[in-house]
DRENTINU-734800 format. One record per atom (N, C-alpha, C): residue in three letters; x, y, z; residue number from 1; atom name. Coordinates in steps of 0.2 Angstrom, whole numbers. Atoms other than C-alpha are relative to their C-alpha. Layout:
BEGIN
r type=ALA east=X north=Y up=Z seq=NUM atom=CA .
...
END
This chain:
BEGIN
r type=MET east=-6 north=-1 up=-5 seq=1 atom=N .
r type=MET east=-389 north=-223 up=348 seq=1 atom=CA .
r type=MET east=6 north=0 up=-5 seq=1 atom=C .
r type=ASP east=-7 north=-1 up=4 seq=2 atom=N .
r type=ASP east=-372 north=-217 up=340 seq=2 atom=CA .
r type=ASP east=5 north=-3 up=5 seq=2 atom=C .
r type=ALA east=-4 north=3 up=-5 seq=3 atom=N .
r type=ALA east=-362 north=-230 up=349 seq=3 atom=CA .
r type=ALA east=8 north=2 up=0 seq=3 atom=C .
r type=THR east=-7 north=-3 up=0 seq=4 atom=N .
r type=THR east=-345 north=-223 up=344 seq=4 atom=CA .
r type=THR east=1 north=6 up=4 seq=4 atom=C .
r type=LYS east=0 north=-6 up=-4 seq=5 atom=N .
r type=LYS east=-349 north=-206 up=351 seq=5 atom=CA .
r type=LYS east=-1 north=-1 up=7 seq=5 atom=C .
r type=LEU east=1 north=2 up=-7 seq=6 atom=N .
r type=LEU east=-355 north=-214 up=367 seq=6 atom=CA .
r type=LEU east=7 north=-2 up=3 seq=6 atom=C .
r type=VAL east=-6 north=2 up=-3 seq=7 atom=N .
r type=VAL east=-339 north=-223 up=369 seq=7 atom=CA .
r type=VAL east=6 north=5 up=0 seq=7 atom=C .
r type=GLU east=-4 north=-5 up=-1 seq=8 atom=N .
r type=GLU east=-329 north=-208 up=365 seq=8 atom=CA .
r type=GLU east=-1 north=4 up=6 seq=8 atom=C .
r type=ARG east=2 north=-4 up=-6 seq=9 atom=N .
r type=ARG east=-338 north=-198 up=378 seq=9 atom=CA .
r type=ARG east=2 north=-4 up=7 seq=9 atom=C .
r type=TYR east=-2 north=4 up=-5 seq=10 atom=N .
r type=TYR east=-335 north=-213 up=390 seq=10 atom=CA .
r type=TYR east=8 north=0 up=1 seq=10 atom=C .
r type=ILE east=-7 north=0 up=-1 seq=11 atom=N .
r type=ILE east=-316 north=-213 up=387 seq=11 atom=CA .
r type=ILE east=2 north=7 up=2 seq=11 atom=C .
r type=GLU east=-1 north=-7 up=-3 seq=12 atom=N .
r type=GLU east=-316 north=-194 up=389 seq=12 atom=CA .
r type=GLU east=-1 north=1 up=7 seq=12 atom=C .
r type=THR east=2 north=0 up=-8 seq=13 atom=N .
r type=THR east=-324 north=-196 up=406 seq=13 atom=CA .
r type=THR east=6 north=-3 up=4 seq=13 atom=C .
r type=TRP east=-6 north=4 up=-3 seq=14 atom=N .
r type=TRP east=-310 north=-208 up=411 seq=14 atom=CA .
r type=TRP east=6 north=4 up=0 seq=14 atom=C .
r type=ASN east=-6 north=-4 up=1 seq=15 atom=N .
r type=ASN east=-297 north=-195 up=405 seq=15 atom=CA .
r type=ASN east=-1 north=7 up=4 seq=15 atom=C .
r type=GLU east=1 north=-6 up=-3 seq=16 atom=N .
r type=GLU east=-305 north=-180 up=414 seq=16 atom=CA .
r type=GLU east=3 north=1 up=7 seq=16 atom=C .
r type=THR east=-4 north=-1 up=-6 seq=17 atom=N .
r type=THR east=-293 north=-174 up=428 seq=17 atom=CA .
r type=THR east=-3 north=4 up=5 seq=17 atom=C .
r type=ASP east=4 north=-5 up=-5 seq=18 atom=N .
r type=ASP east=-304 north=-160 up=435 seq=18 atom=CA .
r type=ASP east=-6 north=-3 up=3 seq=18 atom=C .
r type=ALA east=6 north=3 up=-3 seq=19 atom=N .
r type=ALA east=-316 north=-167 up=448 seq=19 atom=CA .
r type=ALA east=-6 north=2 up=-2 seq=19 atom=C .
r type=GLN east=7 north=-3 up=1 seq=20 atom=N .
r type=GLN east=-330 north=-155 up=445 seq=20 atom=CA .
r type=GLN east=-2 north=-2 up=-8 seq=20 atom=C .
r type=ALA east=2 north=1 up=7 seq=21 atom=N .
r type=ALA east=-329 north=-157 up=426 seq=21 atom=CA .
r type=ALA east=-1 north=-8 up=-1 seq=21 atom=C .
r type=ARG east=2 north=7 up=0 seq=22 atom=N .
r type=ARG east=-328 north=-176 up=428 seq=22 atom=CA .
r type=ARG east=-7 north=-2 up=3 seq=22 atom=C .
r type=GLY east=6 north=1 up=-3 seq=23 atom=N .
r type=GLY east=-343 north=-176 up=439 seq=23 atom=CA .
r type=GLY east=-6 north=2 up=-5 seq=23 atom=C .
r type=ALA east=4 north=-2 up=5 seq=24 atom=N .
r type=ALA east=-352 north=-166 up=425 seq=24 atom=CA .
r type=ALA east=0 north=-5 up=-6 seq=24 atom=C .
r type=ALA east=-1 north=5 up=5 seq=25 atom=N .
r type=ALA east=-346 north=-178 up=412 seq=25 atom=CA .
r type=ALA east=-3 north=-7 up=1 seq=25 atom=C .
r type=VAL east=4 north=6 up=-2 seq=26 atom=N .
r type=VAL east=-352 north=-193 up=422 seq=26 atom=CA .
r type=VAL east=-7 north=1 up=0 seq=26 atom=C .
r type=ALA east=7 north=-2 up=0 seq=27 atom=N .
r type=ALA east=-369 north=-185 up=424 seq=27 atom=CA .
r type=ALA east=-3 north=0 up=-7 seq=27 atom=C .
r type=ALA east=2 north=-1 up=7 seq=28 atom=N .
r type=ALA east=-370 north=-182 up=405 seq=28 atom=CA .
r type=ALA east=0 north=-7 up=-3 seq=28 atom=C .
r type=THR east=-1 north=7 up=4 seq=29 atom=N .
r type=THR east=-365 north=-200 up=400 seq=29 atom=CA .
r type=THR east=-3 north=-6 up=4 seq=29 atom=C .
r type=TRP east=3 north=5 up=-4 seq=30 atom=N .
r type=TRP east=-371 north=-211 up=414 seq=30 atom=CA .
r type=TRP east=-7 north=1 up=3 seq=30 atom=C .
r type=ALA east=6 north=0 up=-3 seq=31 atom=N .
r type=ALA east=-388 north=-215 up=421 seq=31 atom=CA .
r type=ALA east=1 north=1 up=8 seq=31 atom=C .
r type=GLU east=-1 north=-1 up=-7 seq=32 atom=N .
r type=GLU east=-391 north=-210 up=439 seq=32 atom=CA .
r type=GLU east=2 north=-6 up=4 seq=32 atom=C .
r type=ASP east=-1 north=6 up=-4 seq=33 atom=N .
r type=ASP east=-391 north=-227 up=446 seq=33 atom=CA .
r type=ASP east=5 north=-5 up=-4 seq=33 atom=C .
r type=ALA east=-4 north=4 up=4 seq=34 atom=N .
r type=ALA east=-378 north=-234 up=434 seq=34 atom=CA .
r type=ALA east=5 north=-4 up=4 seq=34 atom=C .
r type=GLN east=-5 north=4 up=-4 seq=35 atom=N .
r type=GLN east=-366 north=-248 up=439 seq=35 atom=CA .
r type=GLN east=6 north=-2 up=-4 seq=35 atom=C .
r type=TYR east=-6 north=1 up=4 seq=36 atom=N .
r type=TYR east=-348 north=-251 up=434 seq=36 atom=CA .
r type=TYR east=3 north=-6 up=4 seq=36 atom=C .
r type=VAL east=-3 north=6 up=-3 seq=37 atom=N .
r type=VAL east=-340 north=-269 up=438 seq=37 atom=CA .
r type=VAL east=5 north=-2 up=-5 seq=37 atom=C .
r type=ASP east=-6 north=4 up=4 seq=38 atom=N .
r type=ASP east=-323 north=-276 up=433 seq=38 atom=CA .
r type=ASP east=3 north=-4 up=6 seq=38 atom=C .
r type=PRO east=-3 north=5 up=-5 seq=39 atom=N .
r type=PRO east=-311 north=-288 up=442 seq=39 atom=CA .
r type=PRO east=2 north=4 up=7 seq=39 atom=C .
r type=LEU east=-3 north=-3 up=-6 seq=40 atom=N .
r type=LEU east=-305 north=-274 up=454 seq=40 atom=CA .
r type=LEU east=-5 north=5 up=3 seq=40 atom=C .
r type=ALA east=5 north=-5 up=-3 seq=41 atom=N .
r type=ALA east=-321 north=-263 up=457 seq=41 atom=CA .
r type=ALA east=-7 north=-2 up=-2 seq=41 atom=C .
r type=ASP east=7 north=1 up=1 seq=42 atom=N .
r type=ASP east=-339 north=-264 up=459 seq=42 atom=CA .
r type=ASP east=-4 north=6 up=3 seq=42 atom=C .
r type=VAL east=3 north=-6 up=-3 seq=43 atom=N .
r type=VAL east=-348 north=-247 up=461 seq=43 atom=CA .
r type=VAL east=-6 north=2 up=-3 seq=43 atom=C .
r type=THR east=6 north=-2 up=2 seq=44 atom=N .
r type=THR east=-365 north=-240 up=459 seq=44 atom=CA .
r type=THR east=-1 north=7 up=1 seq=44 atom=C .
r type=GLY east=2 north=-7 up=-1 seq=45 atom=N .
r type=GLY east=-371 north=-222 up=456 seq=45 atom=CA .
r type=GLY east=5 north=4 up=-3 seq=45 atom=C .
r type=ARG east=-5 north=-5 up=4 seq=46 atom=N .
r type=ARG east=-363 north=-207 up=447 seq=46 atom=CA .
r type=ARG east=6 north=2 up=5 seq=46 atom=C .
r type=ASP east=-5 north=-3 up=-5 seq=47 atom=N .
r type=ASP east=-354 north=-201 up=463 seq=47 atom=CA .
r type=ASP east=6 north=-6 up=1 seq=47 atom=C .
r type=GLN east=-5 north=5 up=-1 seq=48 atom=N .
r type=GLN east=-345 north=-218 up=466 seq=48 atom=CA .
r type=GLN east=4 north=-1 up=-7 seq=48 atom=C .
r type=ILE east=-4 north=1 up=6 seq=49 atom=N .
r type=ILE east=-341 north=-220 up=447 seq=49 atom=CA .
r type=ILE east=5 north=6 up=-1 seq=49 atom=C .
r type=ALA east=-5 north=-6 up=1 seq=50 atom=N .
r type=ALA east=-333 north=-202 up=447 seq=50 atom=CA .
r type=ALA east=6 north=-1 up=5 seq=50 atom=C .
r type=ALA east=-5 north=2 up=-5 seq=51 atom=N .
r type=ALA east=-324 north=-207 up=463 seq=51 atom=CA .
r type=ALA east=5 north=-5 up=-2 seq=51 atom=C .
r type=LEU east=-5 north=6 up=3 seq=52 atom=N .
r type=LEU east=-317 north=-223 up=455 seq=52 atom=CA .
r type=LEU east=4 north=3 up=-5 seq=52 atom=C .
r type=ILE east=-4 north=-2 up=5 seq=53 atom=N .
r type=ILE east=-311 north=-214 up=440 seq=53 atom=CA .
r type=ILE east=5 north=5 up=3 seq=53 atom=C .
r type=GLY east=-5 north=-4 up=-3 seq=54 atom=N .
r type=GLY east=-302 north=-201 up=451 seq=54 atom=CA .
r type=GLY east=5 north=-5 up=3 seq=54 atom=C .
r type=ALA east=-5 north=5 up=-3 seq=55 atom=N .
r type=ALA east=-294 north=-216 up=461 seq=55 atom=CA .
r type=ALA east=4 north=-3 up=-5 seq=55 atom=C .
r type=VAL east=-4 north=3 up=5 seq=56 atom=N .
r type=VAL east=-288 north=-224 up=445 seq=56 atom=CA .
r type=VAL east=5 north=5 up=-2 seq=56 atom=C .
r type=GLN east=-5 north=-5 up=3 seq=57 atom=N .
r type=GLN east=-280 north=-208 up=439 seq=57 atom=CA .
r type=GLN east=5 north=2 up=6 seq=57 atom=C .
r type=GLU east=-5 north=-1 up=-5 seq=58 atom=N .
r type=GLU east=-271 north=-206 up=456 seq=58 atom=CA .
r type=GLU east=5 north=-6 up=0 seq=58 atom=C .
r type=GLN east=-4 north=6 up=0 seq=59 atom=N .
r type=GLN east=-265 north=-224 up=454 seq=59 atom=CA .
r type=GLN east=5 north=0 up=-6 seq=59 atom=C .
r type=ALA east=-4 north=0 up=7 seq=60 atom=N .
r type=ALA east=-258 north=-220 up=436 seq=60 atom=CA .
r type=ALA east=0 north=7 up=-2 seq=60 atom=C .
r type=PRO east=0 north=-7 up=3 seq=61 atom=N .
r type=PRO east=-254 north=-202 up=435 seq=61 atom=CA .
r type=PRO east=4 north=0 up=-6 seq=61 atom=C .
r type=GLY east=-4 north=-1 up=7 seq=62 atom=N .
r type=GLY east=-248 north=-196 up=418 seq=62 atom=CA .
r type=GLY east=-3 north=-5 up=-5 seq=62 atom=C .
r type=HIS east=2 north=5 up=5 seq=63 atom=N .
r type=HIS east=-258 north=-210 up=409 seq=63 atom=CA .
r type=HIS east=-7 north=2 up=-2 seq=63 atom=C .
r type=VAL east=6 north=-1 up=3 seq=64 atom=N .
r type=VAL east=-273 north=-209 up=398 seq=64 atom=CA .
r type=VAL east=-3 north=-6 up=-3 seq=64 atom=C .
r type=PHE east=3 north=6 up=4 seq=65 atom=N .
r type=PHE east=-286 north=-221 up=391 seq=65 atom=CA .
r type=PHE east=-1 north=2 up=-7 seq=65 atom=C .
r type=ARG east=2 north=-1 up=7 seq=66 atom=N .
r type=ARG east=-288 north=-223 up=373 seq=66 atom=CA .
r type=ARG east=-3 north=-6 up=-3 seq=66 atom=C .
r type=LEU east=3 north=5 up=3 seq=67 atom=N .
r type=LEU east=-299 north=-233 up=362 seq=67 atom=CA .
r type=LEU east=5 north=-4 up=-4 seq=67 atom=C .
r type=LEU east=-5 north=4 up=4 seq=68 atom=N .
r type=LEU east=-290 north=-248 up=354 seq=68 atom=CA .
r type=LEU east=-4 north=-2 up=-7 seq=68 atom=C .
r type=GLU east=2 north=2 up=7 seq=69 atom=N .
r type=GLU east=-292 north=-252 up=335 seq=69 atom=CA .
r type=GLU east=-6 north=5 up=-3 seq=69 atom=C .
r type=ASP east=5 north=-4 up=3 seq=70 atom=N .
r type=ASP east=-305 north=-238 up=333 seq=70 atom=CA .
r type=ASP east=-6 north=-4 up=-2 seq=70 atom=C .
r type=ARG east=6 north=5 up=2 seq=71 atom=N .
r type=ARG east=-318 north=-252 up=333 seq=71 atom=CA .
r type=ARG east=-5 north=0 up=6 seq=71 atom=C .
r type=VAL east=5 north=1 up=-4 seq=72 atom=N .
r type=VAL east=-334 north=-251 up=342 seq=72 atom=CA .
r type=VAL east=-6 north=-4 up=-3 seq=72 atom=C .
r type=ASP east=5 north=5 up=3 seq=73 atom=N .
r type=ASP east=-347 north=-265 up=340 seq=73 atom=CA .
r type=ASP east=-6 north=1 up=4 seq=73 atom=C .
r type=ALA east=6 north=-1 up=-4 seq=74 atom=N .
r type=ALA east=-365 north=-262 up=345 seq=74 atom=CA .
r type=ALA east=-6 north=-3 up=-4 seq=74 atom=C .
r type=HIS east=6 north=2 up=3 seq=75 atom=N .
r type=HIS east=-382 north=-269 up=343 seq=75 atom=CA .
r type=HIS east=-5 north=1 up=6 seq=75 atom=C .
r type=HIS east=5 north=-2 up=-4 seq=76 atom=N .
r type=HIS east=-398 north=-264 up=351 seq=76 atom=CA .
r type=HIS east=2 north=5 up=5 seq=76 atom=C .
r type=ASN east=-3 north=-5 up=-5 seq=77 atom=N .
r type=ASN east=-393 north=-255 up=367 seq=77 atom=CA .
r type=ASN east=6 north=-3 up=4 seq=77 atom=C .
r type=VAL east=-6 north=3 up=-3 seq=78 atom=N .
r type=VAL east=-377 north=-265 up=370 seq=78 atom=CA .
r type=VAL east=6 north=2 up=-5 seq=78 atom=C .
r type=VAL east=-6 north=-2 up=4 seq=79 atom=N .
r type=VAL east=-359 north=-259 up=365 seq=79 atom=CA .
r type=VAL east=6 north=-3 up=3 seq=79 atom=C .
r type=ARG east=-7 north=3 up=-2 seq=80 atom=N .
r type=ARG east=-342 north=-267 up=366 seq=80 atom=CA .
r type=ARG east=5 north=3 up=-3 seq=80 atom=C .
r type=PHE east=-6 north=-3 up=3 seq=81 atom=N .
r type=PHE east=-325 north=-260 up=364 seq=81 atom=CA .
r type=PHE east=6 north=-2 up=4 seq=81 atom=C .
r type=ALA east=-6 north=1 up=-4 seq=82 atom=N .
r type=ALA east=-307 north=-262 up=369 seq=82 atom=CA .
r type=ALA east=4 north=6 up=1 seq=82 atom=C .
r type=TRP east=-4 north=-6 up=-2 seq=83 atom=N .
r type=TRP east=-296 north=-249 up=377 seq=83 atom=CA .
r type=TRP east=7 north=-2 up=3 seq=83 atom=C .
r type=GLU east=-6 north=1 up=-3 seq=84 atom=N .
r type=GLU east=-279 north=-247 up=384 seq=84 atom=CA .
r type=GLU east=2 north=7 up=4 seq=84 atom=C .
r type=LEU east=-2 north=-5 up=-4 seq=85 atom=N .
r type=LEU east=-271 north=-236 up=397 seq=85 atom=CA .
r type=LEU east=7 north=1 up=-1 seq=85 atom=C .
r type=VAL east=-7 north=-1 up=2 seq=86 atom=N .
r type=VAL east=-255 north=-228 up=391 seq=86 atom=CA .
r type=VAL east=3 north=6 up=3 seq=86 atom=C .
r type=PRO east=-2 north=-7 up=-2 seq=87 atom=N .
r type=PRO east=-243 north=-214 up=396 seq=87 atom=CA .
r type=PRO east=-2 north=5 up=-5 seq=87 atom=C .
r type=ALA east=2 north=-5 up=4 seq=88 atom=N .
r type=ALA east=-249 north=-198 up=390 seq=88 atom=CA .
r type=ALA east=5 north=2 up=-6 seq=88 atom=C .
r type=SER east=-5 north=-2 up=4 seq=89 atom=N .
r type=SER east=-232 north=-195 up=382 seq=89 atom=CA .
r type=SER east=2 north=-5 up=-5 seq=89 atom=C .
r type=GLY east=-1 north=6 up=4 seq=90 atom=N .
r type=GLY east=-233 north=-212 up=373 seq=90 atom=CA .
r type=GLY east=4 north=-5 up=3 seq=90 atom=C .
r type=GLY east=-3 north=6 up=-3 seq=91 atom=N .
r type=GLY east=-226 north=-229 up=377 seq=91 atom=CA .
r type=GLY east=-4 north=-6 up=0 seq=91 atom=C .
r type=GLU east=3 north=6 up=-1 seq=92 atom=N .
r type=GLU east=-231 north=-246 up=382 seq=92 atom=CA .
r type=GLU east=-6 north=1 up=5 seq=92 atom=C .
r type=SER east=6 north=0 up=-4 seq=93 atom=N .
r type=SER east=-248 north=-249 up=389 seq=93 atom=CA .
r type=SER east=1 north=-3 up=7 seq=93 atom=C .
r type=LEU east=0 north=2 up=-7 seq=94 atom=N .
r type=LEU east=-250 north=-251 up=408 seq=94 atom=CA .
r type=LEU east=-6 north=-5 up=1 seq=94 atom=C .
r type=ALA east=6 north=4 up=-1 seq=95 atom=N .
r type=ALA east=-267 north=-259 up=406 seq=95 atom=CA .
r type=ALA east=-4 north=-1 up=-7 seq=95 atom=C .
r type=ILE east=4 north=1 up=6 seq=96 atom=N .
r type=ILE east=-278 north=-266 up=392 seq=96 atom=CA .
r type=ILE east=-6 north=-4 up=2 seq=96 atom=C .
r type=GLY east=6 north=3 up=-2 seq=97 atom=N .
r type=GLY east=-296 north=-270 up=394 seq=97 atom=CA .
r type=GLY east=-5 north=0 up=-6 seq=97 atom=C .
r type=PHE east=6 north=0 up=5 seq=98 atom=N .
r type=PHE east=-313 north=-274 up=385 seq=98 atom=CA .
r type=PHE east=-6 north=1 up=4 seq=98 atom=C .
r type=ASP east=6 north=-1 up=-4 seq=99 atom=N .
r type=ASP east=-329 north=-267 up=391 seq=99 atom=CA .
r type=ASP east=-6 north=-1 up=-4 seq=99 atom=C .
r type=VAL east=7 north=0 up=3 seq=100 atom=N .
r type=VAL east=-347 north=-270 up=388 seq=100 atom=CA .
r type=VAL east=-5 north=4 up=3 seq=100 atom=C .
r type=ALA east=4 north=-5 up=-3 seq=101 atom=N .
r type=ALA east=-359 north=-256 up=391 seq=101 atom=CA .
r type=ALA east=-7 north=-1 up=-3 seq=101 atom=C .
r type=VAL east=7 north=1 up=2 seq=102 atom=N .
r type=VAL east=-378 north=-257 up=391 seq=102 atom=CA .
r type=VAL east=-3 north=7 up=2 seq=102 atom=C .
r type=THR east=3 north=-6 up=-1 seq=103 atom=N .
r type=THR east=-388 north=-241 up=389 seq=103 atom=CA .
r type=THR east=-7 north=0 up=2 seq=103 atom=C .
r type=ASP east=7 north=-1 up=-2 seq=104 atom=N .
r type=ASP east=-404 north=-235 up=396 seq=104 atom=CA .
r type=ASP east=-4 north=3 up=-6 seq=104 atom=C .
r type=ASP east=4 north=-3 up=5 seq=105 atom=N .
r type=ASP east=-419 north=-228 up=386 seq=105 atom=CA .
r type=ASP east=2 north=7 up=-2 seq=105 atom=C .
r type=ASP east=-3 north=-7 up=1 seq=106 atom=N .
r type=ASP east=-411 north=-211 up=387 seq=106 atom=CA .
r type=ASP east=6 north=0 up=-4 seq=106 atom=C .
r type=GLY east=-7 north=1 up=3 seq=107 atom=N .
r type=GLY east=-395 north=-217 up=379 seq=107 atom=CA .
r type=GLY east=6 north=1 up=4 seq=107 atom=C .
r type=ARG east=-6 north=0 up=-5 seq=108 atom=N .
r type=ARG east=-385 north=-215 up=395 seq=108 atom=CA .
r type=ARG east=2 north=-7 up=1 seq=108 atom=C .
r type=ILE east=-3 north=6 up=-2 seq=109 atom=N .
r type=ILE east=-374 north=-229 up=401 seq=109 atom=CA .
r type=ILE east=-4 north=-2 up=7 seq=109 atom=C .
r type=GLY east=3 north=3 up=-6 seq=110 atom=N .
r type=GLY east=-384 north=-240 up=413 seq=110 atom=CA .
r type=GLY east=5 north=-5 up=4 seq=110 atom=C .
r type=SER east=-5 north=5 up=-3 seq=111 atom=N .
r type=SER east=-370 north=-253 up=416 seq=111 atom=CA .
r type=SER east=6 north=-1 up=-4 seq=111 atom=C .
r type=VAL east=-6 north=2 up=4 seq=112 atom=N .
r type=VAL east=-353 north=-257 up=411 seq=112 atom=CA .
r type=VAL east=3 north=-6 up=4 seq=112 atom=C .
r type=LEU east=-3 north=6 up=-2 seq=113 atom=N .
r type=LEU east=-345 north=-274 up=413 seq=113 atom=CA .
r type=LEU east=7 north=0 up=-3 seq=113 atom=C .
r type=GLY east=-7 north=0 up=2 seq=114 atom=N .
r type=GLY east=-326 north=-273 up=412 seq=114 atom=CA .
r type=GLY east=4 north=-6 up=1 seq=114 atom=C .
r type=PHE east=-5 north=6 up=0 seq=115 atom=N .
r type=PHE east=-313 north=-286 up=408 seq=115 atom=CA .
r type=PHE east=7 north=2 up=-1 seq=115 atom=C .
r type=LEU east=-7 north=-2 up=0 seq=116 atom=N .
r type=LEU east=-294 north=-284 up=411 seq=116 atom=CA .
r type=LEU east=4 north=-5 up=-4 seq=116 atom=C .
r type=ASP east=-4 north=5 up=4 seq=117 atom=N .
r type=ASP east=-283 north=-292 up=398 seq=117 atom=CA .
r type=ASP east=7 north=1 up=2 seq=117 atom=C .
r type=LYS east=-7 north=-1 up=-2 seq=118 atom=N .
r type=LYS east=-267 north=-284 up=405 seq=118 atom=CA .
r type=LYS east=-2 north=5 up=6 seq=118 atom=C .
r type=ALA east=0 north=-4 up=-6 seq=119 atom=N .
r type=ALA east=-266 north=-276 up=423 seq=119 atom=CA .
r type=ALA east=6 north=1 up=3 seq=119 atom=C .
r type=PRO east=-7 north=-2 up=-3 seq=120 atom=N .
r type=PRO east=-252 north=-267 up=432 seq=120 atom=CA .
r type=PRO east=1 north=-5 up=6 seq=120 atom=C .
END
């Protein structure tokens, strides 16, 4: 597993604004029955994950996710990384978080547990 590439695809999925392209990105990156859980959301399945991403984009228009510190830490099938949600034009972060992803045997994300260090 190339953990850094997986996390980059994960972040790109959160930044995809086209619903159809986002659905394809989720299908390529997430397992069919994947689960995403953070303090504000608990969804299961690719459709719900894609819908959650779209809802977050609606709540924070003009913002993008980016990896913090370019540091991805991984062992076995577990990856952890920090991210921030910032204005696309630059500026102070709206949200900062730390995610732990577990991959399945195919290298797709099976679950993500998200923690928010800073929330709007």
